[in-house]
N, C-alpha and C positions, 0 to 999 in steps of 0.2 A: 726314270725306273723304267725297267723291263717288264716285259710280262710274264715274265717266271718269276721275278721278285716282290711283283703285284701281287700275285697268285700264292706267293710264301705269306706274303704279310698277311692275308685276309686269313690264311689256314690257322696262322696265330692268335688272330685275332679272334678266330671264331673257337677255339681251343681253349683260350684264358674266360670264354664266355661261357662255355659250356663247363671248365673247370668252376668258375662262379656260381654258377647255379644249382651245382651238384652238391657243392659246399654249404649252400643255404638249404639244399634239403634235408642235406645229414642236422645241421642246427637244430632245424623245424621238427625231425624223429626225433632230438636227443632233447626239444624242450616237451612235446606231447606225452614223449613216455616219465621222463621229472613229475609231470603234472597228472598224470595217471599213478602212477608209486606216489605222490604227496596225496590223492584221492583214496585209495583203498590202504595207504599205511604201510607197502611193501618196504621191508625193511634191507635198508644198506649196507655200504660196505663197514667196516667196523661193528656191525652190530651180533646182537647173538642167533643164526640163520636158525641154529636148531631149538632153542628155547622158546617155552609154549607162551602164550602172547595173551593176556587180559585187559579189555576195556574197560572204563569205571567215568559212563557218564553222569552227571551232576545235574543237580536240579541249576546250578547259577556257577559258574566258573571261578571267581576271590569269593565266594561268600565263607568266611569263618567255620561255620558247620562244615564244608563240604571240602574245606583244606584237611578237615583231620580225623576226614572219611579216608581223603586219598592219604594220606601219610600213614593210618594203618595197614591201609590196601597193599601200599608200596613196602611196606616193612615186612607183610606175609609173605606179598611175594619174592622178595630178593631171599628172603629163606628159603622158599620153595625153585628156586632157580626159573624163578616167571621175569617174564615181563610186564610191566603196568605202564599202560597209556591214560592219560586222562585228560575229557574232555568235557565241556561244558558251555550254555548260553552266556555274554556278559552280561546279560541279566534275564531275569527272569521270563521263557519263552519257552512253553509247551510246543510249539511249531518248530523251534529250532533243536527239542530235544526229538523229539520225533525224527528230526533227519539228522542227529549226529549217531543216533539206533539203528538207522538204515547205513549211516557211512562204517559206522563199527561192524554191522553184520558184512557186507562187503569186501570191507579188511581180510577175511576168512580167520577172525580173533578166535581163541581159543574157549575165552571164555568171559561177558557181559558184566557186569556190572551195574544196577540202573534201577537210578527211584522212579516207582510207576510214575505214574500220569492220570490214572481215569478215564482212559480213550482206547474207544474200538479201536484205531489206526494203530494201536500203541501194540496192544493186543494179538494184532495179528503179527506186527513188525517181531514180537519175541515168540510164537508159535512158526513163524519162519525161521528163527534163528534155532532154533530146540531144534527141528526137525534136518536141517543140518548140519548138527552135531555136536551147536555150542552150548557151553554149558552156562545158563542165564539167574543168577541170584538177583531178588528186588533189594535195596536198599531203603532205610527212614522211611517210606510208605509202598505196599503192595501194591500188585496189579492182578485182583481176583480174578478168576476166570483164562487167565493167561497159563501157556503150558510152561511156565517160569517152576524153578526146582526147588528152591529156597527163596524166601523171605525173610529178611536180617534186619533189626531195627527198634525201639522200643513197642510196646503192646500200647498203642496209642486210646483206645480203648477205657484201659485200665488210666493210664496216665490224667484220663482228663476226668474221669473220677473219682481219683486222688485229689484231684484241684476242687472239686465239687466240697467233696468231704471237709478241704480244708477251707473253706469260705462257711460251711457252715458251721463250724465250732467255732469259728470268729465271730461270725452273725448272731450265734443264738439259735442259727437255725429263721432267720426274720428277716427282711430287707430286699432289695433293688438291687442285680447288678447288669453290667455293663460288658458285652462279651467282643472282642475281636477275634479275629479267626485271618492267617495266613490266606488263605481264598476257598473263595466258596465250592471251588469244583476237584480240591484238593483231599484225598482220600482221607490223609494221616489228619488235616483240619476237620473235616467230618468226622470221623471217628473219635478225639478229641471232644469234642461239642459234645458227641451222643452218650459220651462217655460221663461229661460234667451234667446234661441234661438226668440224665438217669439217678446220681448221684442227688442231687437238690430235689428232685419229687419226691423224696421222701421227708420234705418238709415244706409243709403248707406255706408258711409265711416268708417262704424265699423263693421269687419267682426273677426270670430274666427279662430287663423292661428293654433292649436293645441289644444285634445281633450284626457287626459289620466286617468287612475284609477289610485288610490295611494290605493285601497285595505283598506284602514281607517288605514295608518301609519304613521307617521313623514317622515321615514328614504325613506320608498319609495316617498313619495310626494315629500321631498326632490329632491332625485332623479331626476325623472322625471319634475321636477320642473326647475333642472339645465339644463336637457337634452333640452326641450322647449328653455330657455332663450339662450342658446347655439346656438341653431338652427336656430331659430326666433330671431336675434337682435333687430327686429322691433319690439317687443312685450312689452306693455309697463304697460298693467295690466294683470291682473291675478288672477282668479278665484279657491275658491275652496269649492265644496257644500258635502264634510263630514269635519267631527269635529278637525279632528287634519291638515289640505289641509293647510291653512292659516298660520302657523306657520312651518310648513315643505316647503312651497314659499319663506319664511322671509329667512328661513335655507341655502336655495338654494344658495339664491345670497350672503350674504354674506362669504360663503363655499368659490363661485367661485369667489368671487372678482367682479361679477357683479352690473352694476346700480340695484338701489330697485325698482320694479315695485308697481302697485298701488295695493295692494292686497285687494281683498274680500272677508270675511272669513263667513262659519256657524258656530254657537253654540257662546256659554261662557265661555270654557277652560280655566281656569283661565292663560296659556301662551297666551291665543288671546287677554284677555282684556287687558293684561298685554304689548301686542300687540300693541293696538290700544291708550292706555294711553300713551305709549311712540313712538306715531306716525309711527310705521311700518308697520300696518295694518289699512287702511283707514277706512273699517266697516265690521260689523258682521250682521249676521243674529240670533238676541237670539230667541229660541224657548221657549217653559214651559213645561219637561220634566214630573219633579212635578206633575204639574197640570194636564197631562195625564193621568200619570199613577191613579191619584185621580181619573178623570170621568170617566175611562174605569173601573174602580171597581166599582164608582156609576152605569154605564150603565149594567155592569152585576148583581148586584142586585136587577134591576128592572127589566133585563130580564129572571131570577130565576124566580122571582113573580107575573112573565106573563103580566108584563109593555109593550104596547110595546113602539120601539126605536128609535128614528133619524136615520137616517143610517149614514146620514157626520157629526163630532161633531168636526170639527176645533177648536185647542187651538190656541192664540196668537201669531207671528212671530214677533218679531219687530226691525228695526234698530237701530244697538248700534254704535258711533264714536264719535269719539273726535273731529272733525271739528264743532264748534258752528252752524255755516248752518245748518249742517246735511245731507251735499250735498255725504260727503264721501271723497274725494279727497286726499291729504296729507296736514294734518294739519301745522302750523306754528309754 
């Protein structure tokens, strides 16, 4: 091979190597851009670039209650020409809720619908969002002390008081009560318990024997309920303030072969409604999660348009019982 041919071959090899390196660089840039787009939620081709966007951050992604909230919010968003993005931890995880809220803010959302978690860091993130011009609506659980513009959900203290009055009526003001709450840190659970305590305080013969957290887990609810029933055989009434507590209490009594207490539940999951129909559960408080989502999204749209918002927006919480008198107690 001549010197000239050898030089030309080396030049071609060098050019090919340079082109391969350039292609690799371009691929890396494209991947980085895609990752950034995924991180901040930038709209891509085929999405409505001009449409305002809301993000709903739930407590738990596939929880039936939160899916109902999503459904209501999505319908209201579509009616107003908004996009709605839905996010939530796979399992209840306040730290993940913090990260998802931070991500929603970074994405430049026009509105954020979010469950409060009673955390100073959460309040600071909400305040930061509002400073950036994002409308923030708390749903199901408020975040008092934050700059959020409005709260949508049940009046939790009133709902707890309603359950207390049902128990007082069924017990004729006497007896021992076991109470389960979803999480001792959750403001809505604390409020329900406070309302319940306030109601039964009017009846000196009625007392709470024990309070425990179920972590919104049917298995944990059953374990705590069984412990209570064994340690406090005088308990004749049990109350569960999160959605799986009522059926967990029923599981515990059945599994342990203990007398079934009068059970008062929260929410209308199918197993709870079947328990009421079968007289295993005395009553439940039926919330309106789809309406919560719908109303929260309507308020977000109004807030984004510069309209003043009412701070507290309570949705209905109705008593459901198989007892025709509506009093609760075991039906015949």
